[in-house]
C-alpha positions as CSV (number, residue, x, y, z in Angstrom):
1,M,63.1,199.7,-7.8
2,D,66.6,199.2,-6.3
3,K,65.6,195.7,-5.2
4,V,64.5,194.9,-8.8
5,I,67.8,196.1,-10.1
6,L,69.7,194.1,-7.5
7,V,67.8,190.9,-8.4
8,V,68.3,191.5,-12.2
9,R,72.0,192.2,-11.7
10,L,72.5,189.1,-9.6
11,L,70.5,186.8,-11.8
12,F,72.0,188.1,-15.0
13,G,75.5,188.0,-13.5
14,L,75.0,184.4,-12.4
15,M,73.6,183.4,-15.8
16,L,76.5,185.0,-17.6
17,V,79.2,183.4,-15.4
18,V,77.6,179.9,-15.6
19,F,77.0,179.9,-19.4
20,G,80.3,181.7,-20.0
21,L,82.3,179.1,-18.1
22,N,80.3,176.4,-19.7
23,G,81.8,177.5,-23.0
24,F,85.2,176.7,-21.7
25,F,84.5,173.6,-19.5
26,N,81.4,172.0,-21.1
27,F,79.7,171.0,-17.9
28,L,76.2,171.5,-19.2
29,P,74.7,169.3,-22.0
30,Q,74.6,170.9,-25.4
31,P,71.0,171.2,-26.6
32,A,70.0,169.7,-29.9
33,M,70.1,172.2,-32.8
34,N,68.7,172.2,-36.3
35,A,71.1,172.1,-39.3
36,E,71.2,175.8,-39.9
37,A,71.9,176.6,-36.2
38,G,74.5,173.9,-36.0
39,A,76.3,175.3,-39.1
40,F,76.3,178.8,-37.6
41,F,77.5,177.5,-34.3
42,G,80.1,175.3,-36.0
43,G,81.4,178.4,-37.9
44,L,81.9,180.3,-34.6
45,M,83.8,177.3,-33.2
46,S,86.0,176.9,-36.2
47,T,87.4,180.4,-35.9
48,K,89.3,179.3,-32.8
49,F,89.1,182.9,-31.3
50,Y,85.5,184.2,-31.7
51,F,83.7,181.8,-29.5
52,P,86.3,182.0,-26.6
53,L,86.1,185.8,-26.9
54,I,82.3,185.8,-26.6
55,K,82.5,183.5,-23.5
56,A,85.3,185.6,-21.9
57,I,83.1,188.7,-22.3
58,E,80.2,186.9,-20.7
59,V,82.4,185.8,-17.7
60,I,83.9,189.2,-17.3
61,A,80.5,191.0,-17.4
62,G,79.0,188.4,-15.1
63,I,81.7,188.9,-12.5
64,L,81.3,192.7,-12.7
65,F,77.6,192.3,-12.1
66,L,78.0,189.8,-9.2
67,T,80.6,192.0,-7.5
68,N,78.7,195.3,-8.3
69,K,81.8,196.8,-9.8
70,K,81.7,198.7,-13.1
71,V,78.2,197.5,-13.8
72,A,77.6,200.2,-16.5
73,F,80.8,199.0,-18.3
74,G,79.8,195.3,-18.0
75,A,76.3,196.1,-19.4
76,I,77.8,197.8,-22.5
77,I,80.4,195.2,-23.3
78,V,78.0,192.3,-23.1
79,F,75.2,194.1,-25.0
80,P,76.3,193.1,-28.5
81,V,76.6,189.5,-27.3
82,M,73.1,189.5,-26.0
83,V,71.7,191.1,-29.2
84,A,73.5,188.4,-31.3
85,A,72.2,185.6,-29.0
86,F,68.7,186.9,-29.3
87,L,68.9,187.2,-33.1
88,F,70.5,183.7,-33.3
89,H,67.5,182.2,-31.4
90,L,65.0,184.3,-33.2
91,G,66.3,183.3,-36.7
92,L,67.9,179.9,-36.3
93,D,66.9,178.2,-33.0
94,I,63.5,179.5,-31.8
95,G,63.5,177.0,-28.9
96,G,65.9,179.1,-26.9
97,I,64.3,182.4,-27.5
98,G,62.9,182.7,-24.0
99,G,66.3,182.6,-22.3
100,A,67.8,184.9,-24.9
101,A,64.9,187.4,-24.5
102,A,65.3,187.4,-20.7
103,A,69.0,188.0,-21.0
104,L,68.5,190.8,-23.4
105,T,65.8,192.3,-21.2
106,F,68.1,192.1,-18.1
107,N,70.8,193.7,-20.1
108,I,68.6,196.6,-21.2
109,I,67.3,197.1,-17.6
110,L,70.9,197.4,-16.4
111,I,71.8,199.8,-19.2
112,V,68.8,202.0,-18.4
113,S,69.4,201.9,-14.7
114,N,73.0,203.2,-15.4
115,K,72.1,205.8,-18.1
116,E,73.6,208.7,-16.2
117,K,77.0,207.0,-16.5
118,Y,76.8,207.1,-20.3
119,M,75.7,210.7,-20.6
120,P,79.3,212.1,-20.9
121,M,79.7,210.2,-24.1
122,W,77.0,212.4,-25.7
123,A,78.2,215.7,-24.3
């Protein structure tokens, strides 16, 4: 099971760093979106702070995963972003649901594998 966690941590970390940095440097082509998805995405971009915040959280969590430092913290801070991405694709852009579902699954695996680190919050 440790090898599975290692692979998940590294794949998820790499995915977060690449897509997070893409939000700042636009080195990957933007996929086509329907009107509703484009309006939502445009709204995020127009705030001038929300989209960069999301991408910064992705990069930070990805670096934590890749370096195996504070993985439990990284998994928690990126979880709302992954839920929002999954719901965005589920409701507005179904074409990207596979990647979003994989990312959310990886996130849940990392949270469950670190569950003992969250137990003091419930004591």
